[in-house]
C-alpha beads as a LAMMPS data file, in Angstrom:
LAMMPS data file: protein, C-alpha beads

179 atoms
178 bonds

1 atom types
1 bond types

-500.0 500.0 xlo xhi
-500.0 500.0 ylo yhi
-500.0 500.0 zlo zhi

Masses

1 110.0

Atoms # bond

1 1 1 162.804 21.227 -346.095
2 1 1 162.496 20.514 -342.821
3 1 1 161.553 22.890 -339.606
4 1 1 165.110 22.468 -338.628
5 1 1 166.171 24.220 -341.622
6 1 1 163.079 27.237 -341.394
7 1 1 164.303 28.302 -338.552
8 1 1 167.869 28.299 -338.945
9 1 1 168.475 29.192 -342.629
10 1 1 171.482 28.837 -344.367
11 1 1 172.702 32.299 -346.506
12 1 1 174.281 31.149 -349.702
13 1 1 174.965 34.032 -351.006
14 1 1 175.419 37.082 -349.610
15 1 1 176.143 40.951 -351.085
16 1 1 178.997 42.578 -351.308
17 1 1 179.851 44.341 -347.856
18 1 1 180.441 48.259 -348.186
19 1 1 183.596 47.858 -346.350
20 1 1 184.313 51.538 -346.304
21 1 1 181.426 52.715 -344.673
22 1 1 181.159 50.039 -341.551
23 1 1 185.111 49.280 -341.019
24 1 1 187.908 51.595 -340.668
25 1 1 190.683 49.551 -342.859
26 1 1 192.990 52.579 -341.644
27 1 1 196.079 52.185 -339.883
28 1 1 197.631 54.936 -337.311
29 1 1 200.932 56.018 -336.671
30 1 1 202.384 58.915 -334.916
31 1 1 204.629 61.387 -337.699
32 1 1 207.766 62.618 -336.147
33 1 1 208.959 65.632 -337.563
34 1 1 211.588 65.697 -339.970
35 1 1 213.417 69.172 -341.342
36 1 1 216.465 69.143 -343.233
37 1 1 219.891 68.373 -341.458
38 1 1 222.334 70.967 -340.244
39 1 1 222.767 72.820 -336.698
40 1 1 220.482 74.279 -335.286
41 1 1 219.376 76.602 -331.879
42 1 1 217.235 74.329 -329.743
43 1 1 215.606 74.189 -326.683
44 1 1 215.481 71.414 -324.306
45 1 1 211.883 71.294 -322.615
46 1 1 211.992 67.793 -321.539
47 1 1 213.872 64.796 -320.010
48 1 1 213.319 60.776 -318.792
49 1 1 214.876 58.148 -318.310
50 1 1 213.246 54.915 -318.503
51 1 1 213.508 51.194 -319.261
52 1 1 213.181 50.171 -323.319
53 1 1 211.193 47.243 -323.587
54 1 1 212.187 46.589 -326.852
55 1 1 215.679 47.782 -326.681
56 1 1 215.656 45.692 -322.866
57 1 1 217.816 48.521 -321.973
58 1 1 217.511 52.221 -319.504
59 1 1 217.388 54.567 -322.051
60 1 1 217.752 58.616 -321.314
61 1 1 215.304 60.187 -323.738
62 1 1 215.473 64.078 -324.394
63 1 1 213.230 66.146 -326.511
64 1 1 214.416 69.330 -328.213
65 1 1 212.246 72.110 -330.029
66 1 1 214.125 73.377 -332.579
67 1 1 214.158 76.947 -332.541
68 1 1 214.808 79.238 -335.713
69 1 1 217.687 81.464 -336.299
70 1 1 215.971 84.860 -334.865
71 1 1 214.900 82.520 -331.625
72 1 1 211.311 83.451 -332.252
73 1 1 209.796 80.805 -333.676
74 1 1 210.024 77.112 -333.012
75 1 1 210.589 75.133 -336.583
76 1 1 210.147 71.753 -335.010
77 1 1 208.655 70.444 -332.004
78 1 1 209.607 67.479 -329.933
79 1 1 212.801 66.362 -331.593
80 1 1 214.242 63.242 -329.724
81 1 1 218.368 62.503 -328.608
82 1 1 218.406 59.042 -326.693
83 1 1 220.852 57.862 -324.589
84 1 1 221.954 54.321 -323.661
85 1 1 222.180 54.025 -319.966
86 1 1 223.310 49.939 -319.887
87 1 1 220.913 46.999 -319.470
88 1 1 221.509 46.368 -315.844
89 1 1 218.667 46.162 -313.086
90 1 1 219.626 49.841 -312.879
91 1 1 220.523 52.931 -315.069
92 1 1 224.213 53.343 -314.925
93 1 1 226.197 56.191 -316.636
94 1 1 229.468 54.737 -318.228
95 1 1 232.569 57.197 -317.844
96 1 1 233.150 56.276 -321.661
97 1 1 229.427 57.257 -322.604
98 1 1 227.743 59.541 -324.049
99 1 1 224.792 60.602 -321.029
100 1 1 227.936 61.561 -318.854
101 1 1 230.131 63.632 -321.421
102 1 1 227.165 65.428 -321.796
103 1 1 225.584 65.396 -318.406
104 1 1 229.348 66.677 -317.160
105 1 1 228.982 69.810 -319.904
106 1 1 225.618 70.501 -318.816
107 1 1 226.000 70.633 -315.240
108 1 1 229.192 73.169 -315.843
109 1 1 231.891 70.150 -314.446
110 1 1 232.286 66.646 -312.941
111 1 1 229.752 65.032 -310.447
112 1 1 230.780 65.121 -307.102
113 1 1 230.923 62.050 -304.735
114 1 1 228.017 60.723 -304.231
115 1 1 226.184 62.812 -306.505
116 1 1 223.165 61.460 -308.948
117 1 1 223.125 62.101 -312.560
118 1 1 219.437 63.637 -313.077
119 1 1 218.384 63.987 -316.578
120 1 1 216.717 67.215 -315.383
121 1 1 220.293 68.777 -316.161
122 1 1 219.223 69.056 -319.618
123 1 1 216.173 70.399 -319.074
124 1 1 215.338 74.062 -319.398
125 1 1 218.519 74.897 -321.059
126 1 1 219.360 76.006 -324.597
127 1 1 221.927 74.287 -326.844
128 1 1 223.455 74.388 -330.349
129 1 1 222.606 71.187 -331.643
130 1 1 223.329 69.101 -334.888
131 1 1 220.028 67.556 -336.490
132 1 1 220.373 64.214 -338.366
133 1 1 217.591 62.085 -340.154
134 1 1 216.824 58.209 -339.082
135 1 1 217.499 55.033 -341.144
136 1 1 213.988 53.844 -341.602
137 1 1 211.637 53.661 -344.169
138 1 1 210.213 56.467 -342.792
139 1 1 212.813 59.029 -341.688
140 1 1 212.045 61.361 -339.254
141 1 1 214.641 63.842 -337.408
142 1 1 216.601 63.353 -334.577
143 1 1 219.617 65.201 -332.459
144 1 1 223.055 63.512 -333.743
145 1 1 225.039 65.281 -330.844
146 1 1 224.620 68.777 -328.650
147 1 1 227.420 70.891 -329.884
148 1 1 227.301 73.413 -327.178
149 1 1 225.223 74.671 -324.555
150 1 1 224.123 78.229 -325.013
151 1 1 222.493 78.845 -321.515
152 1 1 224.201 78.867 -317.927
153 1 1 224.563 75.608 -316.174
154 1 1 221.590 75.017 -313.409
155 1 1 224.828 74.151 -310.736
156 1 1 224.962 77.863 -310.564
157 1 1 222.249 78.833 -309.324
158 1 1 221.304 81.125 -306.272
159 1 1 221.322 79.525 -302.497
160 1 1 217.565 80.067 -301.354
161 1 1 218.616 78.889 -298.018
162 1 1 216.915 80.884 -295.072
163 1 1 219.240 79.352 -292.429
164 1 1 221.602 82.221 -293.257
165 1 1 218.760 84.854 -291.584
166 1 1 217.270 87.981 -292.637
167 1 1 218.654 91.061 -293.953
168 1 1 218.770 93.956 -291.252
169 1 1 217.451 96.771 -292.693
170 1 1 219.039 100.026 -290.458
171 1 1 218.062 103.599 -291.341
172 1 1 219.922 103.913 -293.833
173 1 1 218.710 101.562 -296.170
174 1 1 215.609 103.530 -296.170
175 1 1 216.540 107.028 -296.241
176 1 1 214.942 108.911 -299.312
177 1 1 212.265 106.009 -299.355
178 1 1 208.643 107.291 -298.642
179 1 1 206.700 105.174 -297.050

Bonds

1 1 1 2
2 1 2 3
3 1 3 4
4 1 4 5
5 1 5 6
6 1 6 7
7 1 7 8
8 1 8 9
9 1 9 10
10 1 10 11
11 1 11 12
12 1 12 13
13 1 13 14
14 1 14 15
15 1 15 16
16 1 16 17
17 1 17 18
18 1 18 19
19 1 19 20
20 1 20 21
21 1 21 22
22 1 22 23
23 1 23 24
24 1 24 25
25 1 25 26
26 1 26 27
27 1 27 28
28 1 28 29
29 1 29 30
30 1 30 31
31 1 31 32
32 1 32 33
33 1 33 34
34 1 34 35
35 1 35 36
36 1 36 37
37 1 37 38
38 1 38 39
39 1 39 40
40 1 40 41
41 1 41 42
42 1 42 43
43 1 43 44
44 1 44 45
45 1 45 46
46 1 46 47
47 1 47 48
48 1 48 49
49 1 49 50
50 1 50 51
51 1 51 52
52 1 52 53
53 1 53 54
54 1 54 55
55 1 55 56
56 1 56 57
57 1 57 58
58 1 58 59
59 1 59 60
60 1 60 61
61 1 61 62
62 1 62 63
63 1 63 64
64 1 64 65
65 1 65 66
66 1 66 67
67 1 67 68
68 1 68 69
69 1 69 70
70 1 70 71
71 1 71 72
72 1 72 73
73 1 73 74
74 1 74 75
75 1 75 76
76 1 76 77
77 1 77 78
78 1 78 79
79 1 79 80
80 1 80 81
81 1 81 82
82 1 82 83
83 1 83 84
84 1 84 85
85 1 85 86
86 1 86 87
87 1 87 88
88 1 88 89
89 1 89 90
90 1 90 91
91 1 91 92
92 1 92 93
93 1 93 94
94 1 94 95
95 1 95 96
96 1 96 97
97 1 97 98
98 1 98 99
99 1 99 100
100 1 100 101
101 1 101 102
102 1 102 103
103 1 103 104
104 1 104 105
105 1 105 106
106 1 106 107
107 1 107 108
108 1 108 109
109 1 109 110
110 1 110 111
111 1 111 112
112 1 112 113
113 1 113 114
114 1 114 115
115 1 115 116
116 1 116 117
117 1 117 118
118 1 118 119
119 1 119 120
120 1 120 121
121 1 121 122
122 1 122 123
123 1 123 124
124 1 124 125
125 1 125 126
126 1 126 127
127 1 127 128
128 1 128 129
129 1 129 130
130 1 130 131
131 1 131 132
132 1 132 133
133 1 133 134
134 1 134 135
135 1 135 136
136 1 136 137
137 1 137 138
138 1 138 139
139 1 139 140
140 1 140 141
141 1 141 142
142 1 142 143
143 1 143 144
144 1 144 145
145 1 145 146
146 1 146 147
147 1 147 148
148 1 148 149
149 1 149 150
150 1 150 151
151 1 151 152
152 1 152 153
153 1 153 154
154 1 154 155
155 1 155 156
156 1 156 157
157 1 157 158
158 1 158 159
159 1 159 160
160 1 160 161
161 1 161 162
162 1 162 163
163 1 163 164
164 1 164 165
165 1 165 166
166 1 166 167
167 1 167 168
168 1 168 169
169 1 169 170
170 1 170 171
171 1 171 172
172 1 172 173
173 1 173 174
174 1 174 175
175 1 175 176
176 1 176 177
177 1 177 178
178 1 178 179
């Protein structure tokens, strides 16, 4: 043996490693909820439009919490519903697309001139929805369609404008009240 080989010994054999204790060979994945397909009452708790890099298009994603028949318990959380919004530079609601049709139903009427079709019209609302499964190796539940809206339209909100002045109290208004 030479002096160089003593400084840097060559290992010809090595005892097998215990791979389970040194390296975690598992691969993480997010399990999505899966419930039986059918009609359910659901609460839309989140809506967002974004550019989907995988699909190369604009998308609006709604997340639904599916409720029990008595509306007390949550059966499944964050069941998704996607609306395509085109592949241009900006999102676009086509006149024949699903987004515009559902937006009009949720809003309680068509948009006015210059209206922006915000996905917030869907949030904090209850609807009757149809749930189905995806066609993937690991299927999960998705909202296939919104059957009908169960809660009122957000376009009928009370106007909280302060430009109309404050009500004037009169002695008749306060009569019978002890201060």
